C-alpha positions as CSV (number, residue, x, y, z in Angstrom):
1,X,96.9,72.5,75.6
2,X,97.8,68.8,76.3
3,X,101.3,69.3,74.9
4,X,101.9,72.3,77.2
5,X,100.7,70.3,80.3
6,X,103.1,67.4,79.3
7,X,106.0,69.9,79.0
8,X,105.3,71.4,82.4
9,X,105.1,67.9,84.0
10,X,108.4,66.9,82.4
11,X,110.2,70.0,83.5
12,X,108.7,69.7,87.0
13,X,110.0,66.2,87.5
14,X,113.7,67.1,86.8
15,X,115.4,67.8,90.1
16,X,118.7,69.5,90.6
17,X,121.2,67.6,92.7
18,X,121.6,69.0,96.2
19,X,124.8,69.8,97.9
20,X,125.6,67.4,100.8
21,X,127.8,68.6,103.6
22,X,130.0,66.0,105.4
23,X,129.2,65.2,109.0
24,X,131.7,66.2,111.6
25,X,134.0,63.8,113.3
26,X,132.7,63.2,116.8
27,X,134.6,62.7,120.1
28,X,134.1,59.7,122.4
29,X,132.8,60.4,125.9
30,X,136.4,61.2,127.2
31,X,137.3,63.3,124.2
32,X,140.4,61.2,123.6
33,X,139.4,59.5,120.4
34,X,137.5,61.1,117.5
35,X,135.3,58.9,115.3
36,X,135.1,59.8,111.6
37,X,133.7,58.1,108.5
38,X,136.5,56.9,106.2
39,X,137.3,54.9,103.1
40,X,137.4,51.2,104.0
41,X,140.8,49.7,103.2
42,X,142.6,53.1,103.4
43,X,146.3,52.9,104.0
44,X,147.8,54.0,107.3
45,X,151.3,55.4,106.9
46,X,154.2,55.1,109.4
47,X,156.2,57.9,110.9
48,X,159.6,59.4,110.1
49,X,162.3,58.1,112.5
50,X,161.4,57.9,116.2
51,X,159.4,61.1,116.2
52,X,155.7,60.1,116.1
53,X,154.6,63.5,114.9
54,X,155.8,63.3,111.3
55,X,154.0,61.0,108.8
56,X,156.1,59.1,106.3
57,X,154.1,59.2,103.0
58,X,156.4,56.6,101.5
59,X,155.8,53.8,104.1
60,X,152.5,52.0,104.6
61,X,152.3,50.2,108.0
62,X,148.8,48.9,107.8
63,X,145.2,49.5,106.6
64,X,142.0,50.6,108.1
65,X,139.0,48.4,107.1
66,X,136.6,49.6,109.9
67,X,134.3,52.5,109.2
68,X,133.8,54.7,111.1
69,X,137.3,54.6,112.6
70,X,138.9,56.5,115.5
71,X,141.7,59.1,115.4
72,X,143.7,60.7,118.1
73,X,144.5,64.0,116.6
74,X,145.2,65.9,113.3
75,X,148.4,67.5,111.9
76,X,148.4,70.3,109.4
77,X,151.4,71.5,107.4
78,X,152.7,68.0,106.5
79,X,153.2,66.3,103.2
80,X,150.7,67.2,100.5
81,X,147.6,65.0,100.3
82,X,145.1,67.2,98.4
83,X,141.5,67.7,99.2
84,X,139.8,70.3,101.3
85,X,142.7,70.2,103.8
86,X,145.7,69.6,101.5
87,X,148.4,69.1,104.1
88,X,146.3,67.4,106.9
89,X,147.0,63.9,108.3
90,X,145.3,62.2,111.2
91,X,147.0,60.0,113.8
92,X,145.4,56.6,114.3
93,X,146.1,52.9,114.8
94,X,145.8,50.6,111.8
95,X,143.8,47.4,112.1
96,X,147.0,45.5,112.6
97,X,147.9,47.6,115.7
98,X,150.5,49.8,114.1
99,X,150.5,53.5,115.0
100,X,150.5,55.8,112.0
101,X,148.7,58.5,110.0
102,X,145.8,58.4,107.6
103,X,145.6,61.0,104.8
104,X,142.7,63.5,105.3
105,X,141.5,62.6,101.7
106,X,140.6,59.1,103.0
107,X,138.2,60.5,105.5
108,X,134.8,61.6,104.4
109,X,133.8,63.3,107.7
110,X,134.8,66.9,108.3
111,X,138.0,66.7,110.4
112,X,138.2,70.3,111.6
113,X,136.7,69.4,115.0
114,X,139.5,66.8,115.7
115,X,142.0,68.2,118.2
116,X,145.5,69.2,117.1
117,X,148.4,66.8,117.9
């Protein structure tokens, strides 16, 4: 009997890991900037030519060490980044003041609520 009680206690103490949903990005009071949790030190990529609506995945213009960070808008259908939104980039300003885009994979918040560029 004692052995079966020990077995039940042992089984009862093993917990299955729970799924954890990402929190949504949240707008500031004006709805202009969206605050999202991100990887500290993530690269911010420049833009192609003078058009600020196309990220250049080959040119890092700065890094984002703050967390959370703010973003202006999101772009889908751009260069492949992977993750849940495989072609999504978010426009922001790097810590050095350079305008650019961060890959969606560097952001842990759900970026669907962020407005489109």
